[in-house]
C-alpha positions as CSV (number, residue, x, y, z in Angstrom):
1,X,-12.7,-16.6,-1.7
2,X,-8.8,-17.3,-3.2
3,X,-6.3,-19.0,-1.2
4,X,-3.9,-16.8,-1.2
5,X,-0.1,-18.5,-1.4
6,X,2.4,-17.7,0.6
7,X,4.7,-15.6,-1.7
8,X,1.2,-14.1,-2.9
9,X,0.9,-12.7,1.5
10,X,4.8,-12.1,1.6
11,X,4.1,-9.2,-1.3
12,X,1.1,-8.2,-0.3
13,X,2.2,-7.5,2.4
14,X,5.4,-5.6,1.8
15,X,3.5,-3.6,-1.0
16,X,1.5,-2.6,2.4
17,X,4.6,-1.7,4.2
18,X,6.2,0.4,1.5
19,X,2.6,1.7,0.5
20,X,2.5,3.4,4.5
21,X,6.9,3.9,4.2
22,X,5.6,6.7,1.4
23,X,3.3,7.5,3.0
24,X,5.8,8.5,6.0
25,X,8.4,9.7,4.0
26,X,5.9,12.5,2.3
27,X,4.8,13.2,5.7
28,X,8.5,14.6,6.8
29,X,9.1,16.4,3.6
30,X,5.7,18.2,3.3
31,X,6.3,19.3,7.4
32,X,10.2,20.0,6.4
33,X,8.6,22.4,3.7
34,X,5.9,24.0,6.1
35,X,9.0,24.3,9.0
36,X,10.7,26.8,6.3
37,X,7.2,28.3,5.3
38,X,7.7,29.6,9.0
39,X,10.9,30.1,9.1
40,X,10.9,32.6,6.0
41,X,7.3,34.3,8.0
42,X,8.7,35.0,11.2
43,X,11.5,36.5,9.8
44,X,9.5,38.8,7.5
45,X,6.9,40.1,9.8
46,X,8.9,42.6,11.6
47,X,10.4,43.4,7.9
48,X,8.7,47.3,5.9
49,X,6.2,45.8,3.4
50,X,7.4,47.6,0.6
51,X,10.7,46.8,1.5
52,X,12.3,44.6,-1.2
53,X,12.7,40.9,-1.6
54,X,12.6,37.7,-3.6
55,X,10.4,34.2,-4.0
56,X,11.5,31.2,-6.0
57,X,9.0,29.8,-8.0
58,X,9.5,27.0,-9.8
59,X,12.8,27.3,-10.2
60,X,12.4,31.3,-11.2
61,X,13.7,33.5,-8.4
62,X,11.4,36.5,-9.0
63,X,11.5,39.8,-7.1
64,X,8.4,41.2,-4.8
65,X,7.5,43.0,-1.7
66,X,7.1,41.9,1.6
67,X,3.2,43.3,0.9
68,X,3.4,40.5,-1.7
69,X,4.9,37.4,-0.4
70,X,4.0,37.3,3.2
71,X,0.6,36.3,2.4
72,X,1.1,34.4,-0.2
73,X,3.1,32.5,1.9
74,X,0.9,32.2,4.8
75,X,-1.7,30.5,2.1
76,X,1.0,28.4,1.5
77,X,1.2,27.1,4.9
78,X,-2.3,26.9,5.8
79,X,-2.2,24.8,3.0
80,X,0.2,21.9,3.7
81,X,-0.9,21.9,7.5
82,X,-4.1,21.0,6.0
83,X,-2.1,17.8,3.8
84,X,-0.3,17.1,6.6
85,X,-3.4,16.3,8.4
86,X,-4.9,14.7,5.6
87,X,-1.6,12.4,5.1
88,X,-2.3,11.7,9.0
89,X,-5.4,10.6,8.3
90,X,-4.1,7.9,5.1
91,X,-1.3,7.2,7.1
92,X,-3.8,5.9,9.5
93,X,-6.2,4.6,7.8
94,X,-2.9,2.6,5.5
95,X,-2.1,0.9,8.9
96,X,-5.5,-0.3,9.7
97,X,-5.0,-1.9,6.3
98,X,-2.1,-3.5,7.4
99,X,-3.4,-4.7,10.7
100,X,-6.5,-6.0,8.9
101,X,-3.7,-7.8,6.2
102,X,-1.5,-8.8,9.3
103,X,-4.6,-10.9,11.5
104,X,-6.4,-11.5,8.4
105,X,-3.0,-13.7,7.1
106,X,-1.8,-14.4,10.1
107,X,1.1,-12.7,10.0
108,X,3.9,-12.5,12.8
109,X,6.8,-11.0,12.0
110,X,10.0,-11.7,14.0
111,X,11.2,-10.2,17.0
112,X,8.0,-8.2,16.9
113,X,5.1,-10.6,18.6
114,X,7.2,-12.3,21.2
115,X,6.3,-9.6,23.9
116,X,2.5,-10.2,22.7
117,X,3.1,-13.9,22.9
118,X,4.2,-13.9,26.2
119,X,0.5,-11.9,27.5
120,X,-1.3,-13.9,25.5
121,X,-1.0,-16.9,26.6
122,X,-3.0,-17.6,29.4
123,X,-6.2,-17.0,26.7
124,X,-7.2,-19.9,24.3
125,X,-8.3,-18.4,21.1
126,X,-11.0,-20.9,19.9
127,X,-12.7,-21.0,15.7
128,X,-12.3,-23.2,13.1
129,X,-9.5,-23.7,10.9
130,X,-5.7,-21.2,11.4
131,X,-4.8,-19.9,8.6
132,X,-1.4,-19.9,7.4
133,X,1.7,-18.8,9.3
134,X,3.1,-16.0,7.5
135,X,7.0,-14.8,8.9
136,X,8.2,-11.3,7.8
137,X,10.9,-10.1,8.8
138,X,11.2,-6.3,10.0
139,X,12.4,-3.3,7.8
């Protein structure tokens, strides 16, 4: 197994954190779309099915009827809900990967791990050689 330099450990950790932040951002975007779909569905549910409505599809405003639009919006909402679940699972896996990388390379985040060291004072760690300490500033 190749020993990583401090810079390689730091850049690897930063890359994992960046990927985690990108997943979080995507979850927020999808949840916003999901909320918008719900608002539109709530607005259209009490309207006559033959009433004219407009839908923006790929930047083009299309004239439709309520009965044509509601099923498509409901299907899109279900797909967005499934996407949120998948992204949350992906976020969990990325968090585990980040924690494993942190443990493997003995990374300490300044300020975050201070309270943990107080609780671990009574515990003695046994084992062979300790990996190099890497200190990372929180985002």
